[in-house]
N, C-alpha and C positions, 0 to 999 in steps of 0.2 A: 504494500499499500504506499501510495506516495506520502510525503508527511501531513500535506495540508488536503489530502480528499477527503470527503464527506464520511462521514461515519454518524449512522443513527443514534442516539444515546440510548444506553440500556438501563432495565427497569431502575436499577439502584442508583443510578447516575443522578447527577443534582444539577438543577437548571433554574434557572431565574424568570421574573416577569419580564425581563428584556429580551428581544428576538436577536438583535445584535449580539450579545455577550454569550448568548446560546449558541449562534452560528458560528461565532470564535471557537467555542469550546468542540462543538460538532465537526469542526476543519481542523482541529490539534493544534490551534493558536494557544489557547487555555488547556490544561489539565482536561482529557476527554470525560473524566468522570466528573467533574466541575466542583472539584472538593480541595480543600488545602492550599487555596490560591491566595498570595501575598498581592499588595498592593502594587509593588513592581512588576510582577508577573502580567496585572492588568493593564497596567502603563504600558509594557513592551507588546501584547497582544494588540490593544487599541492602535498603537500607532503602527504594527508591523502588516495586522490586517486591513485597514485602512486608510493608512496615511493622514490620519488624525494626530495633527501636532502632538508632542510630549506634554507641553505646557496642559493642553486642554485635557488628554489622558490622565494627567497628574492630578488637575481638580477632580474630573470624574472619580478617579480610585482612590485618592484619598477622602474625599468629601463622603463617599458612599461608606467606607470603612468607618469613619468616624461617626455618621449617623447611624449606625447600626451597632456601634458600642465596640468596635474591633479599635484595637491599638495600633499604633502605625507599624509594628513589627507583627501582627497579628495576621493568622490567615482566615478566609473565610471560605464556604462554600455559596456556590451560586444562589441555592435555597434561600440562603440567609438574608437575599434582597426583597422576599416577599415579608416587608417590615412596613410599618405603619409611617415609618420616618422617611421612607423612598419611595413606597406604593402611593399610589392617588388614584381617586376614581376618575371617570372620563378616559379611561383607558381604549385606543384605538382597538385593541385586539381581544381584551378580557372584561367581564363584568364587573360592576362592582364588588369589592368584597362582601359588602352589607347587603347585597342582591341574590347571590348566589353562593352554594355551597362548592361548585364549579368554579371560584372564581380564578382558579390558577391555570384553568383551560383554555386555551385559545377558543375562543367562539366563532364558528363560521357564519352565522347571522353577523356578529358586526363585523367581520371582514367584507361581509357582500354588500352591508350596510357605506361601508369607506368607498369599495370599488365602484359603487352607483354613481360616485361624484367624477369620475372620469371623465375627458373631454371626447371629440369626435375620433381623436387619435389614438383612443385607448391609454391615454397617459393621466396621472393624478399629478395637478401643480399645486402650487402655492395656495391657490384658492380653493383648490378641492379640500386641502388641509384643515383651512381656515372654517369652511362649510360644514366638516365632518366635524370639528371641535364641538361648534355652536349645537350641531345636532346630539352629540352625545352629552355635553353639558346640559342641555334643556332636559334631556330624558333622564338626567340623573336627577338632577332638580325635582322634576315629575314624581320620580318612583322611588327615589333613594330617600327616606326623611330624614337621615343623619347627615345628609350632604346639604350644605347652604351655599357653595360657591369654591373656588379655589382660591388661595392665596396667591398673594405677588410672587413669591418664590414658587409655588406649584406650578403658576401659569408660565413662569420660565421657563422651567423643567418641562413643563408638556412641547411648549414651542420650538424649546432645543431639542427632544426627541424630534419632532416632526424634521426641523431645520440639519438634523445629521443625516436623518432620513434621505433626503433630498441632496444632501452634498455627498454622502458615502456610495449609494446604489443604484446611480442612474447609469444607463447601459453606453453613453457615451459622454467626452468631456464636455460636449454642447450643452448638455442637458443639466448637468450638475447645478443644483441649487434652485432648479427652475422647475424641473416635472421628471416624473419615475413612470415608467412603463407597467401596467397593473401585472403582468406576468410577472415581472422582475420584482414587483414588493410581493406577490402572493409568494414566491420563494422564499422571501426572508421572513416575513411575519405570520405565513402559516406554517412552512417546513424547515423554518431557521436552517437554511441552506442557500449558500452563494450561488446564483444562478449560472447556467451552462455559459461558459466565452465572459463572465463579468472581470473587470480587472478595477483595482482599485485606483482613486485617483491618481494622476499622474504628477500633482504639486501637493503637496502639504496644505490640508485644511487647516487654517489658521484660526485665532481667537475671534479677530475683526472681522473674519468672514460669518463666522457664525454668530456672532451677536447682531450684526447686520440683519441676517435672516430672521432671526428672531423677532426684532424690532419690525421686520415687515409684515409678515405671519399675523403678528399682535396687530399691528395697524388695521389689515383687512378684515380680523375679527371685529374689532369695534367699529369699522363701516360697513360691516355687514349687518352688524347689532341694531346701527343707528337705521338704516334700512329695512330694517323687519316689517313687516305690514301694521304690526299693532303698535308699532314705534312711530311707523311715519302718520297713522289715525292720531295719534297725540300731539302732534308735530301740528297738523292742520287743523285741530279744533280751537 
């Protein structure tokens, strides 16, 4: 087997709520069993697997370890990230923890809802993710009595997840940060597997690039919210 060939996880392997990290384990950038992982291993895997800058990888790795109560030298298992300090409602792939006993499992219904936001070219754009965020947020507000909205930091985390998806996984350099093919995203989000013929970004994905895209998606969400029919009616009254 090649070093980074895909290998499905076994029944005793540990996996997280993050499809990208699970993909790194499934391809051997992280220990394939998903266990006893150090922050430095996370940094190297994120950098090597996706060409995300080591600075971003450092922030993600050490912040994640800190939030779940691991020391700087401590090791974690991917399943440790199913933690209220990191996990959040309004996931694109999994139901809210308070709404389903199967919240750790990928939901085909939620994926179909996301993919329905594709454009005529079978691509999901920045606006597709913004629209899906509003759909999921409103769904959680309606159905989850314990959910009253995301904090500023949680929104940044969520929009950061969308932004890294758009930066890391498009099949061509032209699409990075702009759009991603539905079939490509299904491979990552549903099967946690790098798509066939996929290549990581040729240029290192940096913090300013990520921050700008987060801000752009946030602005799109705010604009879409303002133009929702119920809000337009309030303005016209």
